[in-house]
N, C-alpha and C positions, 0 to 999 in steps of 0.2 A: 542506252539504258533505259528500260520500262520504270513507268512509277513504280510498281509491284515490288521489282527487284532493287530500286532506289531504298525504299522502305525497309527490304530485308537488311540490306548493307546498312543503312543506319542503325537497326534496333541491335546488328552484332556487334557496331564499333562502340554501341551506347553500352556494351556491358563492360568495355576496357577502361571507361572512362565515368569517375563517379563525380555528379556536379559536384562545383565548389564555388558558386557564387552565388550573391543576392538572387540574381534573376529567376532560380527554383525554389526561394521562399515564398509559402503559399500568402496570395495578398492580407488576407485576413489577420496574418502574423505581424503584419507592420502596421505603422502609425506615422500619422505626420506627414513630415517630407521623407521619411525614410523609405523610399518607392525603389521598385526598380529604376536603372535607367539605361535609356538606350541611347547611344549615338549614331546619328545619323550623318554622314559626312557626302556632302554634294563635292563631287570632283571638278577640278581646274576653278578658275575664277581669277577676276582681275585680266593682267595681261595674258594669263595664260587661258587661251578659248578654249584649249582641248582638240578633240577632231572636230573639223566641219563639213556638213554635208554638202551635195553638189548645190543645194538652193540658196547656201550661206547660214542655213541654223547652226548655232554652236553648241557644242557638247555644255559647256558649262550652263547654258541656259536651261537645255533640257533637264540636267542633274540636278539643278535648285527647284526647278517645278515639281519634279516627283518627291524629292527629300521633302519640301513642305507639305505637299500632299500626305505622304507617309508619316508625317508626325504627326499629325492630324488625326490617323486614322488609328496609329497606334494609341495615342493618348485616349480616344474613344473606346479602343478594343479592349484595351489590355490595362488602361489605367496607369501606364507608366510615366514617370518624369522622360520627358527626351528633349534633347538637347543635338541641335546641329553644329557642325565646324565652321560652318559660313551661313549667313542667314541674306545676304547681299551680293552685288558682283566685286567681290573683295578676295586677292589673292592671299593663301594659307599655303605655306611649305607642307610637303607631306610629315615630315617628321612629328612638325608642329601640331598636327590635325591628329596621332596617335596620342600625343602627350595630353592632348586635351581629353580625350577617354578616360587614358589614365588617371590623371589629375581629377575628374570629376568621378572616378571609381566606377566607371559605366561596366554594365553586367553584359551587353553585346553592344557590337561596333559593325556598325553596315555603310560601307561606300559604294556609292551609286557612279555608273559611268557609261557612256556610251562607245560601241567600238566603233572601229577602222579597218579598211581591209583595203588592197589596192586593187581586186576585183570589184565592181561596183554592184554583181549581184550574191555577193555573200549576205547570208542574215540570220538570225536567230538569237538565243540566249543563251549566256556562260555564267556559270558563278563560280569564285576563283576562294581559296585560302592558302596560307601562307605555306611554302615547302623551298628547299634549296633548290630540288630538281624539279624542272618543268614538266608538265605531263606530255607535251609536246612542241615542235617547231610554232605553232602558232599561240600557244601559252607563253611560251618565252619571248616571240613579239608582242604580246601584248603587256607583259610583265616590264619590257625594255620600253615600250613609249609611255608606258604611265609614270614608269621612275625617272624618266628623261625630263619631265614637264615641271621639275623644282627650278625654284629660281636661279641656282648657282649651276644649271645647266647638269643635272640630274646626280645620279651615284657616281660620284669617283672611282677608278679601281682601288683604292686604300678601303674606300667604304665598303666596295663589296665585298672585300675581305671579311671585313668584320661585321658585317652582314649574314656572310655565310654560317661565322660561329654561333650568332646570335639564334638563326635558324636550325640549326643542329640541335641547340639546346630546345629550342620552340616545339620539335619536331617531338619532343618525347614529353611533352608537359599534357596534362588533363585538356588545357583550355583548347590544345591545336585539335582533340582527338576531337572537342566539340564543335570546334570553327569547320572541320570535314561535317560533320551533323547537320549545322545550320545551313551548311552550302547544301547539300541533300536535299531538305526541306523545303530552302526558298527555289531551289530548280525544280522542283516537281511540281511546286505550285502555282511558279509561272507557265509551266506548261500546259496546266491544267485550265486556266482563265485567260492568259494571254493568248496573242497568234504569234506563235514564232518558231523555228525550227529548233528542237534539242540540239544544241552545242556540247552538253554536258560540264558535269564537274570537274573540274580541274583544278590543279597546285602548281605556283608557280612564284617566284621570289621576288614579290611586290613590296618597296618601302615602305607603305602607308600601312599594310598589316602584319609587319615582323616585329615592331617593337610593344603590340597590344597587348594587355596583362588580362583581356576577357577574350571569349570567342568571336572572332573577325573574319568578315569575308568582304569580298569584293565581288560588285553585280554588274554584269555588262549585259545592259537591258534592251541593245537593239544595233545593228550596224547603221549609223548615221551617215555614212559614204553609202550607202544604198538608196539610191532615190525613192523607192516605195518605204523601204524603212525611214528615211529623213520626213517623210509623208505622214507616217502614224507616229512619229516620235513628238511632232509637232500637235498632236493633237490633246486636247485636255482630257478628253474620252479616253485615249488611250493611255493616256500618263497616271489616270486614275487607275485604269486597270492594273498597270502595272505595281502602283504603289499597294493596290489590294491583294494581290498576290504576292507582296513582300511580307505582307503583314500575316498574311494565312501562312504562308513558311515559318513565320517566326511564333506563330500560335501554335501550328503542330511541332515543332520543336521543344516547344514550351512543356506541351502535353506528353511526350514521348520522356521527358527526363522528370515530369512529375509522375509517372508511371514506373519510372526506371528506380526511383526513390523508394517508392511502395516493395516494389520487388527488392530492392536491397536490404530493406528493414524486413522482408519476410524472409529472407535466405540468413539474415543475422539472428534473428528469433529461432529458426528452426537450428541453427549452429549453438545457440546458447543451450537449447534444449535437450542439445544431444552429450553437449561438456556437463 
């Protein structure tokens, strides 16, 4: 999907979901520590290395490096309070990552991962939001892979049924509509500034996303199983480019909601005058 089509889709979806979180409050209306809060989730960690490239580069190392760079860029560009679900090589269970974001009343939750595929030539970016139905088999495979990384061996069948009920409820909420828009904004930005194939915005039942009380996305920043992709992900410059692209996506998302708030106010004022 082209960048223009993505923005058109995002704008149309925006009309269906009124902003509901502190992230959409004008910064000048905030005081002291009452700031926007963004939680960045570096995937994997500790005994869970995540995917491993042909040269031995581990996903957990890449995601933490990008997350730390991203946090600094967000603070500088947006003035937000940024929290990481892990700041070192520590294992954090999937449910605890989202619980951390909820407990800290985060306005956005962004989980960073690298992708893996049986075929070494596969490459590109894709951004996910939560849904009970996966976009395609690749999306389902990625969700199953990420969900299986938990300490107890992944999501059990009983938990999977519970997740389905939660996701059904989630799909009707404003935060999930906002998650899809955030995913579109980040994917569009990645394609503009970072080199990689457009694998699209997709949806899948990610355990780390479904319990989030705020817009939440999972970004696959490249295929570490691709030898060329691994080399790029091992580059500080490339990691900075990826982090910068995600920041631009966040800023674009914020601007869209700011305009939507003004537009809703305009419609409401017109309705009042007609009455």
